[in-house]
C-alpha positions as a Markdown table, in Angstrom:
| # | Residue | x | y | z |
|---|---|---|---|---|
| 1 | Met | 132.5 | 112.8 | 119.5 |
| 2 | Leu | 130.4 | 109.8 | 119.7 |
| 3 | Ser | 127.4 | 111.4 | 121.2 |
| 4 | Val | 124.2 | 111.6 | 119.2 |
| 5 | Lys | 122.1 | 113.3 | 122.1 |
| 6 | Gly | 119.8 | 115.8 | 120.7 |
| 7 | Lys | 120.1 | 114.7 | 117.0 |
| 8 | Val | 116.9 | 114.2 | 115.0 |
| 9 | Val | 117.1 | 110.8 | 113.5 |
| 10 | Val | 114.7 | 109.3 | 111.0 |
| 11 | Val | 114.7 | 105.5 | 111.1 |
| 12 | Thr | 112.5 | 103.6 | 108.4 |
| 13 | Gly | 111.1 | 100.3 | 109.2 |
| 14 | Ala | 111.4 | 100.7 | 112.9 |
| 15 | Asn | 108.8 | 98.3 | 114.0 |
| 16 | Arg | 110.8 | 95.1 | 114.3 |
| 17 | Gly | 114.1 | 93.5 | 113.9 |
| 18 | Ile | 117.3 | 95.7 | 112.9 |
| 19 | Gly | 115.3 | 98.8 | 112.4 |
| 20 | Gln | 113.6 | 98.6 | 116.0 |
| 21 | Ala | 117.0 | 98.1 | 117.4 |
| 22 | Ile | 118.6 | 101.0 | 115.6 |
| 23 | Ala | 115.8 | 103.3 | 116.7 |
| 24 | Lys | 115.8 | 102.3 | 120.2 |
| 25 | Thr | 119.5 | 102.5 | 120.5 |
| 26 | Phe | 119.4 | 106.1 | 119.3 |
| 27 | Trp | 116.5 | 106.9 | 121.6 |
| 28 | Asp | 118.4 | 105.3 | 124.6 |
| 29 | His | 121.3 | 107.8 | 123.9 |
| 30 | Gly | 119.4 | 110.9 | 123.8 |
| 31 | Ala | 118.4 | 111.3 | 120.2 |
| 32 | Lys | 115.1 | 112.5 | 119.0 |
| 33 | Val | 113.9 | 109.6 | 117.0 |
| 34 | Val | 111.2 | 109.6 | 114.0 |
| 35 | Cys | 110.1 | 106.0 | 113.5 |
| 36 | Thr | 108.3 | 105.0 | 110.2 |
| 37 | Leu | 106.3 | 101.7 | 110.0 |
| 38 | Arg | 103.4 | 100.4 | 108.2 |
| 39 | Gln | 101.6 | 99.4 | 111.5 |
| 40 | Trp | 102.1 | 100.6 | 115.1 |
| 41 | Asp | 102.8 | 97.0 | 116.2 |
| 42 | Asp | 104.9 | 96.9 | 119.2 |
| 43 | Ala | 107.0 | 100.0 | 118.6 |
| 44 | Lys | 104.3 | 101.8 | 120.7 |
| 45 | Leu | 105.4 | 99.7 | 123.9 |
| 46 | Trp | 108.5 | 101.7 | 124.1 |
| 47 | Met | 108.1 | 105.0 | 122.2 |
| 48 | Ala | 104.5 | 106.3 | 122.4 |
| 49 | Asp | 103.6 | 109.4 | 124.1 |
| 50 | Asp | 107.5 | 110.3 | 124.5 |
| 51 | Glu | 108.6 | 113.9 | 123.8 |
| 52 | Arg | 111.7 | 112.5 | 121.9 |
| 53 | Ser | 109.8 | 110.2 | 119.6 |
| 54 | Cys | 107.5 | 110.3 | 116.7 |
| 55 | Ile | 105.9 | 107.6 | 114.9 |
| 56 | Val | 104.8 | 107.9 | 111.1 |
| 57 | Glu | 102.5 | 105.1 | 110.2 |
| 58 | Ile | 103.3 | 104.8 | 106.3 |
| 59 | Asp | 104.3 | 102.5 | 103.5 |
| 60 | Ile | 107.7 | 104.1 | 102.3 |
| 61 | Thr | 106.9 | 102.7 | 98.7 |
| 62 | Asp | 103.8 | 105.2 | 98.5 |
| 63 | Pro | 104.6 | 108.0 | 96.0 |
| 64 | Gly | 104.0 | 110.6 | 98.6 |
| 65 | Ala | 105.9 | 109.0 | 101.5 |
| 66 | Pro | 109.3 | 110.7 | 101.2 |
| 67 | Asp | 107.7 | 114.2 | 101.5 |
| 68 | Lys | 105.3 | 113.1 | 104.2 |
| 69 | Ile | 108.1 | 111.4 | 106.4 |
| 70 | Cys | 110.2 | 114.7 | 106.1 |
| 71 | Glu | 107.2 | 116.9 | 106.9 |
| 72 | Ala | 106.5 | 114.7 | 110.1 |
| 73 | Ala | 110.0 | 115.1 | 111.4 |
| 74 | Val | 110.0 | 118.9 | 110.8 |
| 75 | Asp | 106.6 | 119.2 | 112.3 |
| 76 | Ala | 107.8 | 117.2 | 115.6 |
| 77 | Phe | 111.3 | 118.5 | 116.0 |
| 78 | Gly | 111.9 | 121.4 | 113.5 |
| 79 | Arg | 114.7 | 119.8 | 111.6 |
| 80 | Met | 116.2 | 116.4 | 110.4 |
| 81 | Asp | 120.0 | 115.5 | 111.0 |
| 82 | Val | 120.3 | 111.8 | 110.4 |
| 83 | Leu | 118.4 | 109.4 | 107.9 |
| 84 | Val | 118.6 | 105.7 | 108.3 |
| 85 | Asn | 117.2 | 103.8 | 105.3 |
| 86 | Asn | 116.6 | 100.5 | 107.0 |
| 87 | Ala | 113.1 | 99.5 | 105.7 |
| 88 | Gly | 113.2 | 96.6 | 103.2 |
| 89 | Arg | 111.3 | 93.5 | 102.0 |
| 90 | Thr | 112.2 | 90.0 | 101.3 |
| 91 | Tyr | 110.7 | 87.6 | 98.8 |
| 92 | Arg | 109.4 | 84.2 | 99.8 |
| 93 | Gly | 108.6 | 82.8 | 96.2 |
| 94 | Lys | 110.6 | 80.2 | 94.4 |
| 95 | Asp | 111.2 | 82.0 | 91.1 |
| 96 | His | 113.6 | 84.9 | 91.9 |
| 97 | Phe | 113.5 | 86.2 | 88.4 |
| 98 | Asp | 109.7 | 86.5 | 87.9 |
| 99 | Glu | 107.9 | 89.8 | 87.8 |
| 100 | Asp | 106.5 | 89.5 | 91.3 |
| 101 | Ala | 110.1 | 89.2 | 92.7 |
| 102 | Trp | 111.4 | 92.3 | 91.0 |
| 103 | Ser | 108.2 | 94.3 | 91.9 |
| 104 | Thr | 108.7 | 93.2 | 95.6 |
| 105 | Leu | 112.4 | 93.8 | 96.0 |
| 106 | Ile | 113.3 | 96.7 | 93.7 |
| 107 | Pro | 111.5 | 99.0 | 96.2 |
| 108 | Asn | 114.5 | 98.2 | 98.4 |
| 109 | Leu | 116.4 | 100.4 | 96.3 |
| 110 | Ile | 113.9 | 103.0 | 95.0 |
| 111 | Ala | 112.4 | 103.9 | 98.2 |
| 112 | Pro | 115.6 | 105.0 | 100.0 |
| 113 | Ala | 116.7 | 106.9 | 96.9 |
| 114 | Asn | 113.4 | 108.9 | 96.9 |
| 115 | Ile | 113.5 | 109.4 | 100.7 |
| 116 | Ser | 117.2 | 110.5 | 100.6 |
| 117 | Asn | 116.4 | 113.1 | 97.8 |
| 118 | Ala | 113.7 | 114.5 | 100.0 |
| 119 | Phe | 115.8 | 114.5 | 103.0 |
| 120 | Ser | 118.6 | 116.4 | 101.1 |
| 121 | Lys | 116.2 | 119.2 | 100.5 |
| 122 | Ile | 115.5 | 119.7 | 104.2 |
| 123 | Asn | 119.1 | 119.3 | 105.3 |
| 124 | Ser | 121.9 | 119.7 | 102.7 |
| 125 | Ser | 124.7 | 118.8 | 105.2 |
| 126 | Gly | 123.0 | 116.0 | 107.0 |
| 127 | Val | 124.0 | 112.3 | 107.4 |
| 128 | Ile | 122.4 | 109.4 | 105.4 |
| 129 | Ile | 123.0 | 105.7 | 106.4 |
| 130 | Asn | 121.8 | 103.0 | 104.0 |
| 131 | Ile | 121.3 | 99.5 | 105.5 |
| 132 | Ala | 122.5 | 97.3 | 102.5 |
| 133 | Ser | 123.7 | 93.6 | 102.9 |
| 134 | Ile | 126.5 | 91.2 | 102.4 |
| 135 | Ala | 124.2 | 90.0 | 99.6 |
| 136 | Ala | 125.6 | 92.9 | 97.6 |
| 137 | Phe | 128.9 | 91.2 | 97.7 |
| 138 | Ala | 128.6 | 87.4 | 98.3 |
| 139 | Gly | 127.0 | 85.0 | 96.2 |
| 140 | Val | 123.7 | 84.3 | 98.0 |
| 141 | Pro | 121.0 | 82.4 | 96.2 |
| 142 | Asn | 118.5 | 85.3 | 96.0 |
| 143 | Pro | 119.6 | 87.3 | 93.0 |
| 144 | Thr | 116.8 | 89.9 | 92.9 |
| 145 | Tyr | 117.4 | 90.9 | 96.5 |
| 146 | Ala | 121.2 | 90.9 | 95.9 |
| 147 | Ala | 120.8 | 93.2 | 92.9 |
| 148 | Ala | 118.7 | 95.6 | 94.8 |
| 149 | Lys | 121.2 | 95.6 | 97.7 |
| 150 | Ala | 124.2 | 96.0 | 95.4 |
| 151 | Gly | 122.4 | 99.0 | 93.8 |
| 152 | Leu | 122.0 | 100.6 | 97.3 |
| 153 | Val | 125.7 | 100.3 | 97.9 |
| 154 | Gly | 126.2 | 102.0 | 94.2 |
| 155 | Leu | 123.7 | 104.6 | 95.1 |
| 156 | Thr | 125.6 | 105.4 | 98.3 |
| 157 | Arg | 128.8 | 105.9 | 96.4 |
| 158 | Ser | 127.0 | 108.1 | 93.8 |
| 159 | Met | 125.1 | 110.1 | 96.2 |
| 160 | Ala | 128.1 | 111.0 | 98.1 |
| 161 | Gln | 129.5 | 112.7 | 95.2 |
| 162 | Val | 126.2 | 114.3 | 94.2 |
| 163 | Tyr | 125.8 | 115.7 | 97.8 |
| 164 | Pro | 129.5 | 116.6 | 98.9 |
| 165 | Glu | 128.3 | 118.6 | 101.9 |
| 166 | Met | 126.5 | 115.5 | 103.3 |
| 167 | Arg | 128.0 | 112.3 | 104.7 |
| 168 | Ile | 126.4 | 109.3 | 103.0 |
| 169 | Asn | 127.5 | 105.6 | 103.8 |
| 170 | Ser | 126.1 | 102.2 | 103.9 |
| 171 | Leu | 126.4 | 99.1 | 106.1 |
| 172 | Gly | 127.0 | 95.8 | 104.7 |
| 173 | Val | 124.9 | 93.8 | 107.2 |
| 174 | Gly | 125.6 | 90.2 | 107.6 |
| 175 | Tyr | 123.5 | 87.4 | 109.4 |
| 176 | Ile | 121.5 | 89.1 | 112.2 |
| 177 | His | 119.5 | 87.3 | 114.8 |
| 178 | Thr | 116.3 | 89.2 | 115.7 |
| 179 | Asp | 113.0 | 88.0 | 117.0 |
| 180 | Glu | 110.7 | 85.4 | 115.4 |
| 181 | Arg | 109.2 | 88.3 | 113.1 |
| 182 | Gly | 112.6 | 89.2 | 111.7 |
| 183 | Met | 113.7 | 88.8 | 108.1 |
| 184 | Thr | 116.3 | 86.0 | 109.1 |
| 185 | Ala | 114.1 | 84.1 | 111.6 |
| 186 | Lys | 113.7 | 81.1 | 109.1 |
| 187 | Ser | 117.2 | 80.9 | 108.1 |
| 188 | Tyr | 118.5 | 81.1 | 111.8 |
| 189 | Glu | 116.5 | 78.0 | 112.4 |
| 190 | Thr | 117.8 | 76.2 | 109.5 |
| 191 | Arg | 121.4 | 77.7 | 109.0 |
| 192 | Arg | 122.3 | 78.7 | 112.4 |
| 193 | Asp | 125.3 | 76.5 | 112.7 |
| 194 | Gln | 126.4 | 76.7 | 109.0 |
| 195 | Val | 126.4 | 80.5 | 109.1 |
| 196 | Ser | 128.3 | 80.6 | 112.6 |
| 197 | Glu | 130.9 | 78.2 | 111.1 |
| 198 | Ser | 131.4 | 80.5 | 108.1 |
| 199 | Thr | 131.9 | 83.7 | 110.2 |
| 200 | Ile | 135.2 | 84.6 | 111.8 |
| 201 | Leu | 133.5 | 85.7 | 115.0 |
| 202 | Gly | 131.7 | 82.3 | 115.1 |
| 203 | Arg | 128.3 | 83.6 | 115.7 |
| 204 | Trp | 125.3 | 85.6 | 114.4 |
| 205 | Gly | 125.2 | 89.3 | 115.0 |
| 206 | Thr | 122.6 | 91.3 | 117.0 |
| 207 | Gly | 120.5 | 94.3 | 116.0 |
| 208 | Glu | 122.3 | 96.3 | 118.7 |
| 209 | Glu | 125.5 | 95.7 | 116.9 |
| 210 | Val | 124.2 | 97.2 | 113.6 |
| 211 | Ala | 122.8 | 99.9 | 115.7 |
| 212 | Gly | 126.3 | 100.6 | 117.2 |
| 213 | Ala | 127.8 | 101.0 | 113.6 |
| 214 | Cys | 124.9 | 103.5 | 112.8 |
| 215 | Met | 125.6 | 105.5 | 116.0 |
| 216 | Phe | 129.3 | 105.8 | 114.9 |
| 217 | Leu | 128.3 | 107.0 | 111.4 |
| 218 | Ala | 125.7 | 109.5 | 112.7 |
| 219 | Ser | 128.3 | 110.9 | 115.2 |
| 220 | Asp | 131.1 | 113.4 | 114.8 |
| 221 | Ala | 133.5 | 110.6 | 115.1 |
| 222 | Ser | 132.9 | 109.7 | 111.6 |
| 223 | Ser | 133.2 | 113.2 | 110.2 |
| 224 | Tyr | 135.9 | 112.1 | 107.6 |
| 225 | Ile | 133.9 | 109.1 | 106.2 |
| 226 | Thr | 131.7 | 109.3 | 103.3 |
| 227 | Gly | 130.7 | 107.2 | 100.2 |
| 228 | Gln | 131.8 | 104.0 | 102.0 |
| 229 | Cys | 130.3 | 100.6 | 102.8 |
| 230 | Ile | 131.2 | 99.4 | 106.2 |
| 231 | Met | 130.9 | 95.6 | 106.7 |
| 232 | Val | 128.9 | 94.6 | 109.8 |
| 233 | Asp | 129.1 | 90.9 | 109.3 |
| 234 | Gly | 131.5 | 89.4 | 111.9 |
| 235 | Gly | 133.9 | 88.5 | 109.2 |
| 236 | Tyr | 131.7 | 86.5 | 107.1 |
| 237 | Ser | 132.7 | 88.3 | 103.9 |
| 238 | Val | 136.3 | 87.8 | 104.3 |
| 239 | Lys | 136.6 | 84.2 | 105.7 |
| 240 | Ala | 138.5 | 82.1 | 103.2 |
| 241 | Val | 137.4 | 78.7 | 104.3 |
């Protein structure tokens, strides 16, 4: 039931951090993986020239990106089974309510919606996994990012009803330690102990642990789960003190 061998899995933002861990984990377990990324980067070190991988160099916020991604997957493997909407941006500015913040972060919601819609036309009974965040539930000091991720959770629940033949879920991802290029690299250096103390398991998570949850949701083991947000945060969101 937990097998993903032979499934065609599309992972957006697969060139670093959580996205790379997700793509590589599926690939390691026999899936055929389509990776989208804006630059080849080091994804080519483990996936290039492999018959079970396909790399699509594209910005998912481009208007034509959803159709191009789906076309690339079908051209490479004949179908699409699973879509993991992982790609996202962060905002480094100080004013989290200015126009630049919104234009930078709202694509974290719009792009997954558009790609999911294109995917639904290819496979009306497929699986969609949206990588959301604890920011959708906790009071984090990044309101624009939190709004986009909360919207992604709401989108997940709504799409599950719009497409009842599909299984559509999201993951509320907590603090994940990736490499120095990852989104949380700076906060890991400055808040490592604070976050660990606020997490029931007493540590940061890994990209592979997020990938494990994706594997579960992509497999037949989760065949009766849809419209949910599963927290992958080490208990951060439920620790009282």
